[in-house]
N, C-alpha and C positions, 0 to 999 in steps of 0.2 A: 848320151848321159846317163848316168847312174845314180842311181838314190843313195844315198847314205840314211843308215838309221843308226841312232844310239839303242844302246843298251847296258841297260842301268842295272846295277848288281847290290845283292844286299848291304854290303863290304863301302859301297860307295856311300848306298840313301845314310849306312849306319856311322860313316865318320864327320856326316854336315851337322855342326851345332849349332843351339843359336849361339852368336856373339858377347863375348862378355860384356860385364855392363861398364866395363873402362874403356870399351872398343865403341860400345855404343853411343856412352856419353863423349868419346872425341870425335866419332863421324856425327852428334848432333851437334856439337861446337862447333864444328868446319860448316855444317849448314845453315845452324843459322849465321853465323859470319859473310856466308856467301849471299844471305838474304838479306843481310842489312845491306850490303852491298849495294843489291839490284836495285833496292825499294826502299822506298822512306822508311828509316826508322820507327814513324807510327802507325806502319802498317798492322793490319791483323797476322799477316804470315808470320810478318817477323817477329810480332810478339806471342805467338804460338810456340815459334822454333825456340826462342825466349825462353818460355814455359816448359815448356820439353826438356831445355838443359838442369834447369832448378831442379826437375822432378828427378833427373835423372843422378844429378851434383846430391842430392838427398838421398836417394835410392845407397848411392854409392859409399856417403860416407855414414848410415844407416849398417850394411857389411861390415864394414870396418870398427865399427862400435867410435866412430868422432864426429859424432855430430854436435856441433857446437851453436850457440843462439847467435844471429848477427852482431847481435852489439858484445860477446866472449869476439868476434873474428876481429871486431874491429879494434877493439883492446890489445887484442895481438898483436894485432898490426902497426899500433900507436899507443904503446904502455905509457907515452906522457902527456896525453892527454886530459886535460881536469876531469873529465867525465870517469874515465876509467883509474883513477888515483884509489887507493884506499888507503885510508887510515887508520893505524890502531891507537886504542884508548889508552 
């Protein structure tokens, strides 16, 4: 039996980068969904996983310069809602 050794060069190390924010957000969303399916929705693990998703989503929006409040997002999704109507004087 022969032993194999791994040889790392500087090229291998320099090409490994930190995952993009988009990749991190997708992975954390998938993780949160899986934890929700595995555990009770009220468990600590699930709450933390969804909090990470929210934090990454906010960071992604800030990076893109499109930060909107939850109310603004609601009004975009429901423009006919009474609380979203704008009246001109």
